[in-house]
C-alpha positions as CSV (number, residue, x, y, z in Angstrom):
1,X,17.0,-6.9,11.3
2,X,20.6,-8.0,11.5
3,X,22.9,-9.3,8.8
4,X,26.2,-11.0,9.9
5,X,25.5,-9.8,13.4
6,X,25.2,-6.2,12.5
7,X,22.1,-4.0,12.3
8,X,21.0,-3.3,8.7
9,X,21.3,0.4,7.8
10,X,19.5,1.5,5.9
11,X,16.8,-1.1,5.4
12,X,15.8,0.6,2.1
13,X,19.1,-0.8,0.6
14,X,17.5,-4.3,0.6
15,X,14.2,-3.4,-1.0
16,X,14.0,-5.3,-4.3
17,X,16.6,-7.8,-3.2
18,X,14.8,-9.3,-0.2
19,X,11.1,-9.1,-0.8
20,X,8.6,-9.7,2.1
21,X,4.8,-9.4,1.9
22,X,3.1,-8.9,5.2
23,X,-0.6,-9.8,5.7
24,X,-2.0,-9.0,9.1
25,X,-5.5,-8.6,10.7
26,X,-5.3,-4.8,10.4
27,X,-5.2,-5.1,6.6
28,X,-8.7,-6.6,6.7
29,X,-10.0,-3.3,7.9
30,X,-8.4,-1.3,5.1
31,X,-11.5,-0.8,2.8
32,X,-13.4,0.9,5.6
33,X,-10.3,2.4,7.4
34,X,-8.8,5.8,7.1
35,X,-7.3,7.2,3.9
36,X,-3.9,7.2,5.6
37,X,-4.1,3.5,6.3
38,X,-5.0,2.8,2.6
39,X,-2.1,5.0,1.4
40,X,0.3,3.0,3.6
41,X,-1.3,-0.3,2.4
42,X,-0.7,0.7,-1.2
43,X,2.8,2.1,-0.7
44,X,3.9,-1.1,1.0
45,X,3.1,-2.9,-2.2
46,X,4.8,-0.3,-4.3
47,X,8.0,-0.4,-2.1
48,X,8.5,-4.1,-3.1
49,X,7.7,-3.5,-6.7
50,X,9.8,-0.3,-7.1
51,X,12.5,0.1,-4.5
52,X,13.1,3.7,-5.5
53,X,9.6,4.6,-4.3
54,X,10.7,4.6,-0.7
55,X,13.4,7.3,-1.4
56,X,10.8,9.4,-3.3
57,X,8.3,9.1,-0.4
58,X,11.0,10.2,2.2
59,X,12.1,13.1,0.0
60,X,8.5,14.2,-0.5
61,X,7.7,14.0,3.2
62,X,10.7,16.2,4.1
63,X,9.7,18.8,1.5
64,X,6.1,18.8,2.7
65,X,7.3,19.3,6.2
66,X,9.4,22.3,5.2
67,X,6.6,23.8,3.1
68,X,4.2,23.5,6.0
69,X,6.6,25.2,8.3
70,X,6.9,28.1,5.9
71,X,3.1,28.3,5.7
72,X,2.8,28.3,9.5
73,X,5.5,31.1,9.8
74,X,3.6,33.1,7.3
75,X,0.3,32.7,9.2
76,X,2.0,33.7,12.5
77,X,4.0,36.7,11.2
78,X,1.9,37.9,8.3
79,X,4.9,37.8,6.0
80,X,4.7,35.5,2.9
81,X,7.9,34.3,1.2
82,X,6.4,33.6,-2.2
83,X,9.8,32.9,-3.7
84,X,10.8,30.2,-1.3
85,X,7.4,28.7,-1.5
86,X,7.8,28.4,-5.3
87,X,11.0,26.5,-4.7
88,X,9.2,24.1,-2.4
89,X,6.3,23.8,-4.9
90,X,8.8,22.6,-7.6
91,X,10.2,20.0,-5.3
92,X,6.7,18.9,-4.1
93,X,5.6,18.5,-7.7
94,X,8.7,16.6,-8.8
95,X,8.7,14.1,-5.8
96,X,4.9,13.9,-5.7
97,X,4.6,13.1,-9.4
98,X,7.0,10.2,-9.0
99,X,5.0,8.8,-6.1
100,X,1.7,9.1,-7.9
101,X,3.2,7.6,-11.1
102,X,4.6,4.6,-9.1
103,X,1.2,4.0,-7.4
104,X,-0.6,4.2,-10.7
105,X,1.8,1.8,-12.4
106,X,1.5,-0.7,-9.6
107,X,-2.3,-0.5,-9.7
108,X,-2.4,-1.0,-13.5
109,X,-0.2,-4.1,-13.1
110,X,-2.1,-5.7,-10.2
111,X,-5.7,-4.9,-11.2
112,X,-6.2,-7.9,-13.6
113,X,-4.7,-10.3,-11.1
114,X,-6.9,-8.7,-8.4
115,X,-10.1,-9.1,-10.4
116,X,-9.3,-12.8,-11.2
117,X,-8.4,-13.5,-7.6
118,X,-11.6,-12.0,-6.2
119,X,-13.7,-14.1,-8.5
120,X,-11.8,-17.3,-7.5
121,X,-12.4,-16.5,-3.9
122,X,-16.1,-15.6,-4.1
123,X,-17.3,-17.2,-7.4
124,X,-20.2,-14.7,-7.5
125,X,-19.6,-13.1,-10.9
126,X,-19.7,-9.6,-9.2
127,X,-17.5,-7.0,-10.9
128,X,-14.7,-5.6,-8.7
129,X,-12.4,-2.7,-9.2
130,X,-9.8,-0.5,-7.3
131,X,-9.5,3.2,-8.2
132,X,-6.9,5.8,-7.4
133,X,-8.7,8.8,-5.9
134,X,-6.8,12.1,-6.4
135,X,-7.6,15.8,-6.3
136,X,-5.8,16.2,-9.6
137,X,-8.1,16.4,-12.6
138,X,-8.3,13.8,-15.3
139,X,-5.9,11.4,-13.7
140,X,-5.9,7.8,-14.9
141,X,-3.7,4.7,-14.9
142,X,-2.3,5.8,-18.2
143,X,-1.3,9.4,-17.3
144,X,2.4,10.1,-18.1
145,X,4.8,11.3,-15.4
146,X,5.3,14.7,-17.0
147,X,1.5,15.3,-17.2
148,X,1.2,14.3,-13.5
149,X,3.9,16.9,-12.5
150,X,2.2,19.6,-14.6
151,X,-1.2,18.8,-13.0
152,X,0.3,18.9,-9.5
153,X,2.2,22.1,-10.2
154,X,-1.0,23.8,-11.3
155,X,-3.0,22.4,-8.3
156,X,-0.4,23.7,-5.9
157,X,-0.6,27.2,-7.4
158,X,-4.4,27.2,-7.3
159,X,-4.5,26.0,-3.7
160,X,-1.9,28.5,-2.5
161,X,-4.4,31.0,-1.0
162,X,-6.1,28.2,0.9
163,X,-2.8,26.8,2.1
164,X,-1.7,30.1,3.5
165,X,-5.0,30.4,5.4
166,X,-4.8,26.8,6.8
167,X,-1.0,26.7,7.1
168,X,-0.8,23.3,5.5
169,X,-0.4,21.7,2.1
170,X,-3.9,20.7,0.8
171,X,-3.0,18.9,-2.4
172,X,-0.6,16.1,-3.2
173,X,-0.2,12.3,-2.9
174,X,-0.3,12.7,0.9
175,X,-4.0,13.6,0.4
176,X,-4.8,10.9,-2.1
177,X,-6.8,7.7,-1.5
178,X,-7.7,4.4,-3.1
179,X,-11.3,3.1,-3.4
180,X,-12.3,-0.5,-3.7
181,X,-15.5,-1.0,-5.7
182,X,-17.9,-3.9,-5.9
183,X,-20.6,-4.2,-8.5
184,X,-19.8,-0.6,-9.5
185,X,-20.5,0.7,-6.0
186,X,-18.2,1.8,-3.2
187,X,-17.3,-1.4,-1.3
188,X,-16.8,0.5,2.0
189,X,-20.4,1.6,1.9
190,X,-22.2,-1.4,0.3
191,X,-20.0,-4.6,0.7
192,X,-20.6,-7.1,3.4
193,X,-17.9,-7.9,6.0
194,X,-17.1,-11.1,4.2
195,X,-16.8,-9.4,0.8
196,X,-14.5,-6.7,2.2
197,X,-12.2,-9.4,3.6
198,X,-12.3,-11.2,0.2
199,X,-11.2,-7.9,-1.4
200,X,-8.2,-7.6,0.8
201,X,-7.3,-11.3,0.4
202,X,-7.5,-10.9,-3.3
203,X,-5.2,-7.9,-3.2
204,X,-2.6,-9.7,-1.1
205,X,-2.5,-12.9,-3.2
206,X,-2.2,-10.7,-6.3
207,X,0.7,-8.9,-4.7
208,X,2.5,-12.2,-4.2
209,X,1.8,-13.2,-7.8
210,X,3.0,-9.9,-9.2
211,X,6.2,-9.8,-7.2
212,X,7.1,-13.3,-8.3
213,X,6.4,-12.4,-11.9
214,X,8.5,-9.2,-11.8
215,X,11.5,-10.4,-9.7
216,X,11.6,-14.0,-10.9
217,X,11.6,-15.1,-7.2
218,X,8.7,-15.7,-4.9
219,X,8.7,-13.2,-1.9
220,X,8.5,-14.4,1.7
221,X,5.0,-14.2,3.0
222,X,4.3,-13.2,6.7
223,X,0.8,-14.2,7.9
224,X,0.2,-12.7,11.3
225,X,-2.8,-14.5,12.8
226,X,-4.9,-13.8,9.7
227,X,-6.6,-17.2,9.5
228,X,-8.5,-16.7,12.7
229,X,-10.1,-13.5,11.2
230,X,-11.2,-15.3,7.9
231,X,-14.2,-17.5,7.5
232,X,-13.7,-21.1,6.6
233,X,-14.2,-20.6,2.8
234,X,-11.7,-17.8,2.5
235,X,-9.2,-19.5,4.7
236,X,-9.4,-22.6,2.5
237,X,-8.8,-20.4,-0.6
238,X,-5.8,-18.8,1.0
239,X,-4.1,-22.2,1.8
240,X,-5.1,-23.7,-1.6
241,X,-3.4,-20.7,-3.2
242,X,-0.3,-21.2,-1.0
243,X,-0.1,-24.9,-1.9
244,X,0.6,-23.9,-5.5
245,X,3.2,-21.3,-4.7
246,X,6.9,-21.7,-4.1
247,X,7.4,-19.0,-1.5
248,X,8.4,-19.5,2.1
249,X,5.7,-18.6,4.5
250,X,5.9,-17.7,8.2
251,X,2.5,-18.1,10.0
252,X,1.6,-17.0,13.5
253,X,-1.7,-18.4,14.9
254,X,-3.4,-18.9,18.2
255,X,-4.4,-22.4,17.2
256,X,-2.9,-25.0,14.8
257,X,-6.4,-25.8,13.4
258,X,-6.2,-22.5,11.4
259,X,-3.2,-23.7,9.4
260,X,-4.6,-25.9,6.6
261,X,-1.3,-27.6,5.6
262,X,-0.3,-31.1,6.4
263,X,3.1,-31.2,4.7
264,X,6.1,-29.0,4.1
265,X,5.7,-27.3,7.5
266,X,7.5,-27.0,10.7
267,X,5.7,-26.0,13.9
268,X,7.0,-23.9,16.8
269,X,5.4,-22.7,20.0
270,X,6.1,-19.3,21.7
271,X,6.0,-19.6,25.4
272,X,7.1,-16.7,27.7
273,X,9.3,-15.3,25.0
274,X,10.9,-18.6,24.1
275,X,10.5,-20.3,20.7
276,X,10.5,-24.1,21.0
277,X,9.8,-26.8,18.3
278,X,6.6,-28.6,18.7
């Protein structure tokens, strides 16, 4: 990214000022993908909603790396520096609580929109939900930041013997997950392929709606060859949704037939690295 011919450094400076929502084919695999991919999927939404989330994630990752290095040294040498580990635990609990709090707040805001969007896409009447899956006990969308930090501090202390044996940090937001549910059952286990894609489509359209509501300006939407992965009904829903939005949208596709817009569009063709108007 360049601004006035100069590389943008750091990009985090522009979060909250220049909002972009990316929707790519890999997102459609999220419900049955790895926990790490779902955490990144969630955090991408939180970054746009709360720009400070990116700083908290980076600080947390640095602290976890330092804590894990200390645990590995202890395993290799047999010497445990409990005092230094307690310092890292305080930092992990502080940064980690902020991350969990931001994730829970985002999910609380987006959930009603997500449920409405899924029903609009499928029109089946099936109940849908998305849950935050954490090792911390009694954690809900209404848990206060201070309570989250206390729970994480207690969990780190309890897991310390295990962490020394495994030389890694076993609790924290880097271990958390989200679960999509359909008709009160795990969507990853029971939903059809079409239903799973409808879940992700509902989340992404809800993300656009939420950001416009929060920031007062519609974010830019990047659709990277998503339409070719959606069936006809869901692709029609997507473009019907876009017709009533005011955001700018960049769409890549392998065939123009997937773009169900007849006005307010400009077409370009990429050929051998060159972008030419059609």
